[in-house]
N, C-alpha and C positions, 0 to 999 in steps of 0.2 A: 682798688681802694678809692681811686679818683672818682669812679662811677658811683660808688656808694655815697661819697660826699656830695656830689652835685644832686643826686636824687633826694638825699635827705634835705638839702637846702631848698629843693624844688617845692617841698611841702609848705614852706613858709608863705607862699602866695595864697594858700587856702585861708590864711588868717586875714583879718581886716588889713587892707593894703597899707603898707608902710613903704614910702618911696625909697628910703635908704636900703631896706631889705631887697626890694626889687632890683636896685642897682647892683647889690652884692650877688644876688642870684645870677644876674646876667654875666657878671665877671667870672663866677664859678663855671658857667656854661662855656664861656670863651676859653677859659683855661683848659677845660676838658677837650674842646675842639682842637686846640693847639697841641694837646697831648697826642691825640689821634694823628694829627699831621706829623708830629715828631717821630712817630713809629711808622710813618709812611702808609697809613691805612686811609687813603684819600676817599675811597668809596664810603667807608664808615663815617668819616668826618662830614662828608656831604650829606649823607642820609640823616645823620644826627642834627646837623645845622638846619636842614629843611623841615624837620618835624614841626607839625602844626602847633603843638604845645610850647615848643621852644620859641617859635616865631611870636606867639602870644606874649611871652615874657619880654622879648625884645621890643615889641610894640608898646609895652607899658613903661619903658625907660624914659626918663626925662633929661638926664645928664647928657650934655653935648659930648663930653669925653667918652661916655659909654656908647652912645650912638655911633660916634666916629670909630671906636674900637670894634664895634660889631661889623661895620662896613669893611674895615681893614681885614679882619679875619675872614669874612665872607669872600672878599676879593681874592685872597690868597688861596682859599679852598677851591674856588671856581677856576683859578688859573692852573692849579695843580691837577684839576679834573679835566683839563683840556677844553675849557670854555673861556677863552681869552677875552672875547667881546663882553661877556657878562662880568668878567673880572675887572676889566678896564672901566666899565660903567660904574661898578661898585666903588672902585678906588677914586674915581673922579667925584663921586658924591661925598666920599670921606674927605678928600682934599678940600672941597668947597666948605666944609665945616671947620677946618683947622683954624682959621682966623678967630673963631669964637672960643678957642682954648688958649688960655694964657700960658706963656712960656713953653716949656717942654720941647726945646729945640731938637734935641737928639731923637726924641720920640717922633716928632714931625718929620725929621730927616728920613726915617725908615719908610714913611708913606711915599715920599717922592722917589726914594731909591727903588722900592718894589714896583711903583708905577712906571718908572723908567725901564725897568727890566721887561715889564709887560709890553711896553710900547716898541721895543726893539724889533718886534715881528710885524709891526704895522706902520710905524712912522719914526724913522731914525732921528729926524730933526727935533721932534717933540720929546723923544727919549733923551736926547742930549740936554734939552732945556730942563727936564725933570732931574737928571743927574746933577746938573749945575745948581739947581735949587737945593737938592739934598746936600751937596757939598757946602753951599753957602751957610746952611744952618749949623754945620758942625765944624767949619774950618777954624774957628777960634777955640775949639775944645781940645782936650788931650786924647780924644778917641782916635788915635793914629791908625788903628787897624781899619776902622770904617772909612777914614779919609783916604788911606792908601787904596782900599778896595774900589772906592768911587772914582778916584783919579785913574786907576787902571782901566776901568770901564770907559771912561771918557777918552783916553788915548786911542783905544781901538775904534770908537765911534767917530772921533775927529778924523782919523785916517780914512775911514770908510766914506765920509762925506767930502773927502779931498780938502781938508783944512790942515795941511802939514805944519804951518807955523804955530797954530794953536796946539796941535798934538805935541810938537817939540817943547813948547812952554810947559805943558802938563808933564811930559817925560822928565824934564829938568826938575820940576817941583817934586816928582816922585823920588828921584835920585837924592834930592836934598833931605827927604824924610828918611830914606834908607841910612843916610849918614848920621842921623840922630840916634838910630837904634838898629842894631844888627838883627834883632828879633823880627823886625818888619821884612827883612830881606830873605824871605823863604826861597827855597830852590826854584819853585814854580814862578815866583815873581821875578827872580833874577833872570830866569830863562826868557820870560816875557819881555823884560826890559831890554835884554840883548837883541832879541828878534826885532822889536820895535825900533831900537836905536839903529840897527842896520837898515831897516826900511826907510827911516827918516834921515839917513846919511849922517848920523851923529856917531862918527867912528870912535871918538874918544870914549864916549859912554859905552859903546859896544865892547871896546877892548877892556875897559875897566871891569865890566861885569861878565 
């Protein structure tokens, strides 16, 4: 059904060009690409995204929000298709456009988070910077799930670059969030907190969890 919808929408560009419609078609296409990714059909997503007619539509978009979204989805597809360098390049182009999009802090945080994940295989220090930027954008929000996930990643990376004091500060911040909501303290996260607490010689936290 999703395929039927985007194909039907695709015919709109045969009419006299209306910018609003082109933007909507591009968003339909992105939704379909994301759907392919959600069912883990990476090859189909990549082949679909690289189609010449699809790229023509992308080239006609004018909205910075749409252009940035295209780069974001493209980067995620290339990363899943084991093309990390291409993915990183696309994400960097997307991030360069973010200042032109007003607000949308949570949305922007996702860019930095995924960029940080991509960087873990090539540059841990840059990965930490990206995770910290991601956290900065959402730390005043109530999206505690994303905050906890980002902090957990930062603890591991801080330990990897031998920054125990910073890792301890992050660990204590994570524990304080767990105290706000039991739902955040999943079994896997509790296990990770315990292991990290032992490594960081935070025996009280280790015993607690």
